[in-house]
C-alpha positions as CSV (number, residue, x, y, z in Angstrom):
1,M,-0.2,0.1,0.1
2,A,1.4,3.4,-0.8
3,D,2.4,6.6,1.6
4,Q,0.3,8.6,-0.1
5,P,-3.1,8.3,-0.7
6,I,-5.0,7.8,-4.1
7,Y,-8.3,10.0,-3.2
8,E,-9.1,11.8,0.1
9,A,-11.6,14.4,1.2
10,R,-9.9,16.9,3.4
11,G,-12.2,19.6,5.6
12,V,-15.2,18.4,3.3
13,S,-18.4,20.0,4.5
14,K,-21.9,20.1,3.0
15,S,-25.3,21.6,4.3
16,Y,-28.8,21.1,2.9
17,G,-30.4,24.7,4.1
18,S,-30.0,24.7,8.1
19,V,-29.2,21.4,8.4
20,L,-25.1,20.7,8.4
21,A,-24.7,17.1,7.4
22,L,-20.8,17.3,7.1
23,R,-18.2,19.1,9.0
24,D,-15.0,19.1,8.4
25,V,-14.6,15.6,7.2
26,D,-11.0,14.5,6.4
27,L,-11.2,10.7,4.7
28,A,-8.6,9.3,2.7
29,V,-7.9,5.9,0.8
30,H,-4.6,4.5,-0.3
31,A,-4.4,2.6,-3.6
32,G,-4.6,-1.3,-2.3
33,E,-6.6,-0.4,0.7
34,I,-10.2,-1.2,1.9
35,V,-11.6,1.3,4.1
36,G,-14.9,0.7,6.0
37,L,-17.0,4.2,6.4
38,V,-19.9,3.5,8.9
39,G,-22.1,5.7,10.9
40,D,-25.5,5.4,12.3
41,N,-28.1,6.8,10.2
42,G,-28.2,10.6,9.7
43,A,-24.2,10.2,10.7
44,G,-23.6,12.0,7.0
45,K,-22.3,8.6,5.0
46,S,-24.9,9.3,2.0
47,T,-23.9,12.9,1.7
48,L,-20.1,12.0,2.1
49,V,-20.8,9.4,-0.6
50,K,-22.7,11.8,-3.2
51,V,-19.2,14.5,-2.5
52,L,-16.9,11.5,-3.5
53,S,-18.7,10.7,-6.4
54,G,-19.6,13.9,-7.8
55,V,-23.5,14.2,-7.3
56,H,-22.5,17.1,-4.9
57,Q,-20.0,19.9,-4.5
58,P,-19.0,20.6,-0.6
59,D,-19.8,23.5,0.2
60,G,-16.3,23.4,2.1
61,G,-13.1,21.4,1.7
62,A,-12.5,20.1,-1.4
63,V,-11.4,16.2,-3.0
64,Y,-8.2,15.4,-4.1
65,L,-7.2,12.7,-6.6
66,D,-3.7,11.6,-6.6
67,D,-3.1,14.7,-4.5
68,V,-4.3,17.0,-7.3
69,Q,-7.7,19.2,-6.1
70,R,-10.2,18.2,-8.0
71,T,-14.1,19.4,-8.3
72,W,-16.7,17.4,-10.1
73,R,-19.3,18.9,-11.9
74,S,-20.8,15.8,-12.3
75,P,-20.9,12.3,-11.3
76,H,-19.4,11.9,-15.3
77,E,-16.2,13.9,-14.3
78,A,-15.6,11.4,-11.6
79,L,-16.3,8.5,-13.7
80,E,-14.2,9.3,-16.3
81,A,-11.2,9.9,-13.3
82,G,-11.3,6.8,-12.3
83,I,-14.1,7.3,-9.7
84,E,-16.6,4.0,-10.0
85,T,-19.8,4.6,-7.4
86,L,-22.3,1.4,-6.9
87,Y,-25.1,2.5,-4.4
88,Q,-27.6,0.4,-2.5
89,D,-29.6,-0.2,-5.9
90,A,-27.3,-2.1,-7.4
91,G,-27.5,-0.4,-10.9
92,L,-28.7,-3.2,-13.2
93,C,-31.2,-3.7,-15.9
94,P,-32.6,-7.2,-14.8
95,D,-33.9,-7.5,-18.2
96,L,-30.6,-7.4,-19.9
97,T,-28.0,-9.8,-20.8
98,V,-24.9,-9.6,-17.8
99,N,-22.7,-8.8,-21.1
100,A,-25.0,-5.7,-21.5
101,N,-25.2,-4.8,-18.1
102,V,-21.1,-4.7,-17.8
103,F,-20.9,-2.5,-20.9
104,L,-24.3,-0.2,-19.9
105,G,-23.5,3.2,-21.2
106,R,-20.1,2.4,-23.1
107,E,-21.5,0.2,-25.4
108,R,-19.1,-1.2,-28.4
109,L,-20.1,-0.7,-31.9
110,R,-19.5,-3.1,-34.5
111,P,-16.8,-2.2,-36.8
112,G,-17.1,-0.9,-40.4
113,L,-20.4,0.6,-41.8
114,L,-22.7,-1.7,-39.8
115,G,-21.0,-0.1,-36.4
116,K,-21.6,3.8,-38.3
117,L,-25.4,2.2,-38.4
118,G,-25.7,1.3,-34.6
119,F,-24.8,-2.2,-34.3
120,L,-23.5,-3.2,-31.2
121,D,-20.3,-6.1,-31.5
122,N,-22.6,-8.1,-29.0
123,K,-19.7,-10.6,-29.4
124,A,-16.9,-8.5,-28.7
125,M,-18.5,-7.1,-25.3
126,A,-19.5,-10.7,-24.4
127,G,-15.9,-12.0,-24.5
128,V,-14.6,-9.1,-22.9
129,A,-17.2,-9.3,-20.1
130,R,-15.8,-12.4,-19.2
131,E,-12.9,-12.1,-19.0
132,E,-13.1,-9.4,-16.7
133,L,-15.7,-11.0,-14.6
134,E,-13.2,-14.0,-14.0
135,R,-10.6,-12.3,-13.6
136,V,-12.4,-10.3,-10.0
137,G,-13.4,-14.2,-8.9
138,I,-17.0,-14.3,-10.9
139,N,-17.7,-17.0,-12.3
140,L,-21.0,-17.4,-14.4
141,T,-22.7,-20.4,-16.7
142,G,-23.2,-17.5,-19.1
143,V,-22.7,-13.4,-19.4
144,R,-25.5,-14.2,-22.1
145,R,-28.0,-14.8,-19.3
146,T,-30.1,-11.9,-18.7
147,V,-29.6,-10.3,-15.0
148,N,-33.3,-11.8,-13.7
149,K,-31.9,-15.1,-13.6
150,L,-29.2,-14.5,-11.3
151,S,-29.5,-14.9,-7.5
152,G,-29.1,-11.9,-5.3
153,G,-25.2,-12.0,-4.4
154,Q,-24.9,-12.9,-8.5
155,R,-26.4,-9.6,-9.7
156,Q,-24.2,-7.6,-6.3
157,A,-21.3,-9.2,-7.3
158,V,-21.8,-8.6,-11.3
159,A,-22.6,-5.1,-10.0
160,I,-19.4,-4.9,-8.2
161,G,-17.6,-6.4,-10.8
162,R,-18.5,-3.8,-13.7
163,A,-17.8,-1.2,-11.1
164,I,-14.1,-3.0,-10.3
165,S,-13.6,-3.5,-14.9
166,W,-14.0,-0.2,-15.4
167,A,-12.7,1.7,-12.4
168,R,-9.1,3.0,-12.2
169,K,-8.4,4.2,-9.3
170,V,-11.1,3.4,-6.5
171,I,-14.7,1.8,-5.7
172,V,-16.9,3.3,-3.7
173,L,-19.8,0.7,-2.5
174,D,-22.8,1.8,-0.6
175,E,-24.3,-1.1,1.5
176,P,-23.1,-4.0,-1.3
177,T,-24.2,-6.9,0.9
178,N,-27.4,-5.3,2.2
179,H,-30.1,-8.0,2.2
180,L,-28.4,-10.9,0.9
181,G,-27.9,-14.0,3.1
182,A,-25.0,-15.5,4.6
183,R,-23.5,-17.1,1.2
184,Q,-24.6,-14.5,-1.3
185,S,-22.6,-11.7,0.8
186,R,-19.4,-14.0,0.7
187,E,-19.7,-13.8,-2.4
188,V,-19.4,-10.2,-2.4
189,L,-16.7,-9.4,0.5
190,R,-14.9,-11.9,-2.1
191,V,-15.2,-9.4,-5.4
192,M,-14.1,-6.7,-3.1
193,H,-10.5,-8.9,-2.1
194,R,-10.1,-8.9,-5.6
195,A,-10.9,-5.4,-6.1
196,R,-8.3,-4.4,-3.3
197,D,-5.4,-7.0,-5.0
198,R,-6.1,-5.0,-8.6
199,G,-4.7,-2.2,-6.3
200,L,-8.1,-0.1,-6.0
201,G,-8.8,2.2,-3.1
202,V,-12.1,0.9,-2.0
203,I,-14.3,2.5,0.0
204,F,-16.6,0.1,2.1
205,I,-20.1,1.6,3.3
206,S,-22.0,-0.5,5.8
207,H,-24.4,-1.1,8.7
208,T,-23.0,-4.6,8.7
209,L,-20.6,-4.5,11.0
210,P,-19.1,-8.2,11.0
211,H,-18.8,-7.6,7.0
212,V,-16.6,-4.2,7.4
213,L,-14.5,-6.1,10.5
214,E,-13.9,-8.9,8.5
215,V,-13.2,-7.3,5.0
216,T,-11.3,-3.3,5.8
217,D,-8.3,-2.7,6.9
218,R,-9.1,1.0,8.2
219,I,-11.8,2.4,9.6
220,V,-13.5,5.8,9.5
221,V,-16.4,6.3,12.4
222,L,-19.0,8.9,10.9
223,R,-21.5,10.5,13.9
224,L,-23.5,13.7,13.7
225,G,-21.1,15.1,10.2
226,R,-18.1,14.6,11.9
227,V,-15.1,12.0,11.9
228,V,-15.0,11.0,15.4
229,T,-12.6,7.9,14.7
230,D,-10.2,6.8,11.8
231,E,-8.4,4.1,13.1
232,P,-6.8,0.2,11.4
233,T,-9.6,-2.2,11.8
234,S,-7.1,-4.3,14.1
235,S,-7.8,-1.7,16.6
236,F,-11.2,-2.6,16.8
237,T,-13.8,-5.3,18.6
238,P,-17.2,-5.6,18.0
239,D,-18.2,-3.8,20.9
240,S,-15.6,-1.2,20.7
241,L,-16.9,-0.1,17.1
242,L,-20.5,-0.1,18.1
243,K,-19.6,2.5,21.3
244,A,-17.7,4.5,18.7
245,I,-20.7,4.8,16.3
246,T,-22.8,5.4,19.1
247,G,-20.9,7.4,21.1
248,L,-21.0,5.9,24.4
249,S,-17.3,5.4,24.4
250,G,-14.3,5.6,21.9
251,P,-12.9,2.5,20.7
252,T,-10.3,0.2,22.9
253,A,-7.5,-1.9,21.8
254,A,-8.8,-5.1,21.0
């Protein structure tokens, strides 16, 4: 893991009218690192995700990519810079095939005249989709199957695999194991490890504390819009992490 963070929020503040959602928030993620972002409802997690992904601009502070200050005017600009964000709804089209979902919004046209007429190169997209998903440990019987034929865990794994295949710097995962069973969640956590192994910075937002403690390298706790704890995951026990989130006390050594 490099010493210099790949992506940072420095002193980020954000208000909605009279409500101060974020207050001087610092958060950094390194290449090849999984950072857990946790907090109660209303702690500011969703707002911070929207700032990091370019949905909102901060009122104060800034984000830095490779130590260069960036101002995202849209989520598309963040995407173009290599920041992929996966929200809770997974963003998949259930009636489309797996390979069509992997290339959704980035479709490849056939070469020559057919491409100029708008014909898609489905064969090439299927091949690349299979390779990209296999590279992050997702082995499906066929990428030409529609997403609605997959299990919940497979769908979420495909969504993460798609994000990893396009991400060049950072992937932000907002509750990727929400509403999944134990076996399905394990598929998703395994794919997250693959993302880290590929050198991506991963920001993992979750209320499922056992998953956070299992898969992350560092945990940042938000409470009422402020960072109250930023420590290596090894510093926490399940009890001390819960106490840090609720404010009953700070973390204690494991």
